[in-house]
C-alpha positions in Angstrom: 56.4 80.4 145.3 54.2 83.4 144.5 50.6 82.3 146.0 51.7 80.8 149.2 49.5 82.8 151.1 46.3 82.6 149.1 47.0 79.2 148.9 46.9 78.7 152.8 43.7 81.0 152.9 41.8 79.1 150.2 42.7 75.6 152.0 41.4 77.1 155.4 38.1 77.9 153.5 38.3 74.6 151.8 38.7 72.8 155.2 35.5 74.4 156.5 33.4 73.6 153.5 34.4 69.7 153.7 33.8 69.8 157.7 29.8 70.4 157.2 27.7 67.5 155.9 25.2 69.9 154.2 25.8 73.1 153.1 23.2 76.1 153.0 23.2 79.2 150.9 24.5 80.9 153.9 27.7 78.5 154.1 28.6 79.3 150.2 28.2 82.7 150.8 30.5 83.2 153.5 32.7 80.7 152.2 33.0 82.8 148.7 33.2 86.0 150.9 36.5 84.7 152.2 37.6 83.4 148.8 37.2 87.0 147.2 39.0 88.3 150.3 42.1 86.1 149.6 41.9 86.8 146.0 41.9 90.5 146.4 44.8 90.3 149.0 46.9 88.3 146.5 46.4 91.5 144.4 43.8 90.1 141.6 42.2 92.5 139.6 38.6 93.6 141.6 36.6 93.1 138.6 38.5 89.9 137.6 37.7 88.8 141.2 33.6 90.1 141.2 33.1 88.0 138.0 35.0 85.0 139.3 33.0 84.9 142.6 29.4 85.6 141.0 30.4 82.8 138.3 31.0 80.3 141.3 28.2 81.6 143.4 25.9 80.9 140.5 26.9 77.4 140.0 27.3 76.5 143.8 23.8 77.7 144.7 22.3 74.8 142.3 20.0 72.4 144.3 22.5 69.5 142.8 24.8 71.3 144.9 23.1 71.9 148.0 21.5 68.4 148.1 24.8 66.7 147.5 26.4 64.1 150.1 29.7 65.9 149.3 29.0 69.6 148.4 32.0 71.2 150.0 34.2 69.0 147.1 31.8 70.3 144.6 32.1 74.0 145.4 36.0 73.4 145.6 35.6 71.8 142.1 33.8 74.9 140.8 36.4 77.2 142.2 39.1 75.1 140.3 37.1 75.0 137.0 36.4 78.9 137.1 40.3 79.9 138.2 41.1 77.6 135.1 38.7 79.7 133.0 39.9 82.9 134.4 43.6 82.1 133.6 42.6 81.1 129.9 41.6 77.6 129.7 43.6 76.5 127.0 47.5 76.3 126.9 48.6 79.0 124.2 51.9 78.2 122.2 54.0 80.9 120.3 53.0 80.6 116.6 55.9 79.6 114.5 55.9 79.7 110.6 56.5 76.3 108.8 60.0 75.0 107.9 62.6 77.6 106.9 60.1 80.4 106.9 61.3 83.2 109.2 59.3 83.7 112.3 59.8 87.4 113.9 58.9 87.6 117.5 58.9 91.2 119.1 59.8 91.2 122.6 58.8 94.2 124.5 58.2 95.6 128.2 59.5 98.1 130.8 63.0 98.1 132.1 63.7 95.6 134.8 61.0 93.0 133.8 63.6 90.3 132.6 63.1 91.3 128.6 66.4 90.4 127.6 67.0 87.6 129.7 63.5 85.9 128.7 64.5 86.6 125.3 67.5 84.3 125.2 65.7 81.4 127.0 63.0 81.7 124.7 65.5 81.2 122.1 67.4 78.7 124.1 63.9 76.8 123.9 63.4 77.1 120.2 67.1 76.0 119.6 66.0 72.6 121.6 62.9 72.3 119.2 65.2 72.2 116.4 65.0 75.8 115.0 67.5 78.0 114.4 67.0 81.4 116.4 68.5 84.7 116.2 68.5 87.5 118.9 68.7 91.0 117.9 69.8 93.9 119.7 67.8 96.5 119.5 68.3 98.8 122.6 69.9 101.6 121.0 69.8 103.8 124.4 71.6 101.2 126.8 75.1 99.7 125.0 75.0 97.7 128.3 71.7 96.1 127.3 73.2 94.9 123.8 76.3 93.5 125.8 73.9 91.6 128.2 71.9 90.1 125.3 75.1 89.0 124.0 76.1 87.3 127.1 72.6 85.5 127.5 73.2 84.6 124.0 76.3 82.9 124.5 74.9 81.0 127.4 72.4 79.7 125.0 74.4 79.2 122.4 72.3 81.2 120.1 73.9 84.0 117.9 73.1 87.7 118.4 72.8 90.1 115.5 73.8 93.7 116.6 74.6 97.1 114.8 75.2 99.1 117.8 73.6 102.1 119.0 74.1 104.2 115.7 70.9 103.1 113.8 67.1 103.3 114.4 65.3 100.0 116.1 63.3 100.0 112.7 66.6 99.7 110.6 68.1 97.3 112.8 64.9 95.2 112.2 65.1 95.2 108.5 69.0 94.2 108.6 68.3 91.4 110.9 65.7 90.0 108.8 67.9 90.1 105.7 70.9 88.4 108.0 68.8 85.8 108.7 67.5 85.1 105.3 71.2 84.9 104.2 72.2 82.8 107.0 69.4 80.3 107.7 68.0 81.5 110.8 64.1 80.9 111.0 63.0 82.7 114.4 64.2 86.3 115.1 63.4 87.8 118.6 63.8 91.6 118.5 64.9 92.7 122.0 63.6 96.2 122.0 64.4 98.9 124.5 62.3 99.3 127.5 61.5 102.1 129.7 61.1 102.7 133.2 57.5 103.8 132.4 55.0 103.8 129.4 55.4 107.0 127.0 54.1 107.7 123.9 58.0 107.9 122.3 58.4 104.0 123.4 55.1 103.0 121.8 55.6 105.1 118.3 59.3 103.3 117.9 57.8 99.9 118.8 55.0 101.0 116.1 57.3 101.8 113.4 59.3 98.5 114.1 56.0 96.5 113.4 55.4 98.8 110.2 58.9 98.1 108.9 59.0 94.4 109.1 56.4 91.5 109.5 56.1 90.9 113.2 54.3 87.4 113.5 54.4 87.6 117.2 54.2 90.7 119.9 55.0 89.1 123.1 55.0 91.6 126.3 57.4 90.6 129.2 56.0 91.6 132.7 57.3 91.3 136.3 54.6 89.9 138.5 56.5 91.2 141.3 54.8 94.5 140.4 51.2 93.3 141.0 48.5 95.3 139.3 50.9 97.5 137.7 51.8 94.6 135.6 48.1 94.3 134.5 48.1 97.8 133.8 51.3 97.6 131.5 49.9 94.6 129.8 46.5 96.8 129.2 48.6 99.6 127.8 50.7 97.7 125.5 47.7 95.8 124.0 45.8 98.9 123.3 48.7 100.0 120.7 50.3 97.0 119.5 48.0 94.4 120.1 49.5 91.8 121.8 49.6 88.0 121.2 50.8 87.1 124.4 52.4 87.5 127.9 55.4 86.2 129.8 55.2 86.5 133.5 58.6 86.7 135.0 59.7 86.6 138.6 56.6 84.4 139.9 59.1 82.3 142.2 59.7 85.8 144.2 57.9 86.9 147.2 54.8 88.6 145.6 51.2 88.2 145.9 51.2 86.9 142.2 47.5 88.0 141.5 48.8 89.6 138.0 49.3 86.0 136.9 45.5 85.5 137.6 44.5 88.9 136.3 46.2 89.4 133.0 44.3 86.9 130.9 41.0 88.1 132.1 41.8 91.9 131.7 43.5 91.8 128.2 42.1 88.6 126.7 45.6 87.7 125.7 47.1 84.3 126.7 50.2 83.9 129.1 52.8 81.9 126.9 55.3 81.1 129.7 55.9 81.9 133.4 59.4 82.5 134.8 60.3 80.6 137.6 64.3 81.1 138.3 67.3 81.9 136.3 67.9 78.5 134.6 66.4 77.8 131.2 64.2 75.3 132.4 63.1 77.7 134.9 61.0 79.4 132.1 58.0 77.2 132.1 55.2 76.9 129.7 52.0 78.0 131.4 49.1 75.7 131.9 46.0 77.2 133.4 44.9 74.0 135.2 48.4 73.3 136.8 48.6 76.5 137.9 45.0 76.4 139.3 46.2 73.1 140.7 49.4 74.6 142.5 47.2 77.6 143.9 44.6 75.2 145.3 47.7 73.5 147.0 46.9 70.2 144.8 50.5 69.9 143.8 51.7 70.3 139.7 53.2 66.5 139.5 52.9 66.9 135.7 55.5 69.9 135.7 57.5 68.1 138.0 57.8 64.9 136.2 58.7 66.7 133.0 61.5 68.6 134.8 62.8 65.2 136.0 62.8 64.0 132.5 64.2 67.0 131.0 67.1 67.2 133.4 67.6 63.5 134.7 69.8 61.2 133.0 67.8 57.7 132.1 70.7 55.7 132.7 71.5 57.2 136.2 67.5 57.1 136.9 67.6 53.1 136.1 70.7 52.4 138.0 69.7 54.2 141.1 66.5 52.2 141.1 68.5 49.1 141.1 70.2 50.1 143.8 67.1 51.1 145.8 65.7 47.7 144.9 68.4 46.2 146.2 69.1 48.8 149.3 72.6 49.1 147.8 73.0 52.7 148.2 76.2 55.0 149.1 77.0 58.6 149.6 77.8 59.1 145.9 74.2 58.2 145.5 73.2 60.7 147.9 75.2 63.1 146.1 74.1 62.2 142.8 70.5 62.9 144.1 71.4 66.3 145.5 72.6 67.5 142.0 69.6 66.0 140.3 67.2 68.3 142.7 69.5 71.3 142.0 69.0 70.8 138.5 65.1 70.7 138.8 65.1 74.0 140.8 66.0 73.1 144.3 64.3 71.5 147.0 61.9 74.5 147.5 61.0 74.3 143.9 60.2 70.6 144.0 58.3 70.8 147.1 56.3 73.6 145.6 55.0 70.8 142.7 54.1 68.0 145.2 50.5 67.6 146.2 49.5 68.2 150.0 53.1 69.7 150.6 52.2 73.3 151.4 54.9 75.4 153.3 53.4 78.2 155.6 53.0 81.2 154.5 56.5 83.3 154.9 58.6 79.7 155.3 61.7 79.2 153.2 63.4 76.2 152.6 67.3 77.5 152.6 68.5 75.3 149.6 72.2 76.5 150.2 71.9 74.5 153.4 72.4 71.5 151.1 76.2 72.6 150.6 76.9 71.6 154.1 76.1 68.0 153.2 77.9 68.4 150.1 81.1 69.4 151.8 80.8 66.8 154.5 80.6 64.1 151.7 83.4 65.6 149.3 85.6 65.6 152.8 84.9 61.7 152.6 87.3 59.4 151.1 86.4 57.2 147.8 86.2 54.0 149.9 84.3 56.2 152.7 81.7 57.1 150.3 81.6 53.6 148.7 81.2 52.4 151.9 79.7 54.2 154.9 80.4 51.1 157.3 84.0 52.6 157.5 83.0 55.6 159.5 84.1 55.0 162.8 84.5 58.0 165.3 87.8 59.2 164.4 87.0 59.1 160.6 84.1 61.3 161.3 86.1 63.6 163.4 88.5 64.1 160.7 85.6 64.5 157.9 84.3 67.4 160.1 87.3 69.1 160.2 87.8 68.9 156.3 84.2 69.9 155.9 84.3 73.1 158.6 81.4 71.8 160.4 80.8 70.4 163.9 81.0 66.4 164.3 77.2 66.4 165.3 76.2 67.5 161.9 78.3 64.3 160.5 76.7 62.1 163.1 73.2 63.5 161.9 73.9 62.8 158.1 75.2 59.2 158.7 72.1 58.8 160.8 69.7 59.6 157.9 71.5 57.9 155.5 71.1 54.6 157.7 67.4 55.4 158.4 67.0 56.1 154.6 68.5 52.4 153.8 65.9 50.8 155.8 63.2 52.5 154.4 64.5 51.8 151.0 64.5 48.1 152.0 61.1 47.9 153.1 60.1 50.3 150.1 61.8 48.1 147.6 59.3 45.3 147.2 56.7 48.0 146.4 58.6 49.1 143.3 58.7 46.1 141.3 57.0 46.5 137.8 56.8 50.1 138.1 59.2 50.7 135.4 62.6 53.2 135.3 60.7 56.2 134.9 59.9 55.6 138.8 63.3 55.9 139.7 63.6 59.3 138.2 60.9 60.8 140.8 63.0 59.7 144.0 64.4 62.5 146.1 67.6 62.6 148.4 67.7 60.2 151.5 66.0 61.9 154.8 64.3 64.8 152.8 
């Protein structure tokens, strides 16, 4: 995730704080200086960092902290609370009109921020909530953008309204509202044209759209990988268009992530969603307290559970739990768990949300490495998958050839599997009374 460097540096600071029995004012100032440098290196806006460290220092210098038996923990608590405050404290939602009234959402942003894809994902989420969304193609300068919206709309099962490139965006918006009224659509997403840079012509065009139809939500989509440029873009758009909220994309990329911490503080506008990948489920609701928890290396178990509940079948989870209780597992179960992991965004995504599991900065988990394991299992016969005890040396040799791997990889997988079965047998007694939902949180054997 974007904050690996920041997380690592903050945890180093916190470790030093915890190691001291009592804290002096000098200890706190030194720690906060390191926190300040870590935030600046993560590309957080300078004024935001200055206000943040000042707020933490004022709270941390109190006698309650200096005389506390656990002063380090109290300072960390203040850092967490001020981080949450910096990002907005409350979770913000897109406001929808009640019933069948038409909510018009105007999506805007620079080219390459992921606006068109995000518009389609948002429409998909509204469809899941029982709404009847309509995507509106308004980029009259790039026919490819209109086609892209149609492709993305089809992926989400959401209709797209298009008039091609021969009409003004304002006229398309008016026609789309009329079309929605006739066809029962109650949430419109206006996918406006982007530019490589902010210019008056683009802003004037967006202002004209807002004056031609009633826009209930104006949402800016910004690319987290552009750092302070994302914050500057948010400020410029907000000055002209009075934004309701922001969606931050590409937060799963190799970026310092400071934009996520700065945007709310600089613009006063909430972050609605963050994009953590390509799938619909990778567009996550933005929870300031959960993001602060991730940044501080405390994990984000709530989001992980929500992903599991959304992606993993209840009956399969219950069946897996029954098998774990009996330690009656086979390679089909292994395969099933790997596929569940993929649905939840892959192993690296899951690990980033687990407390205490912090990969070193720059370390990567190759989720594609699972493909080799899948190939080995797919090379087994139905009987071998169901009964791993059948796997003698000649069968393993045949499986290795079929999967295109060395036999040592097959041996390693079988060994992992056997060790996992023993571990599951030991754990089975601890699972009684935990409920079927517990089964949803089990991860692939040996991982």
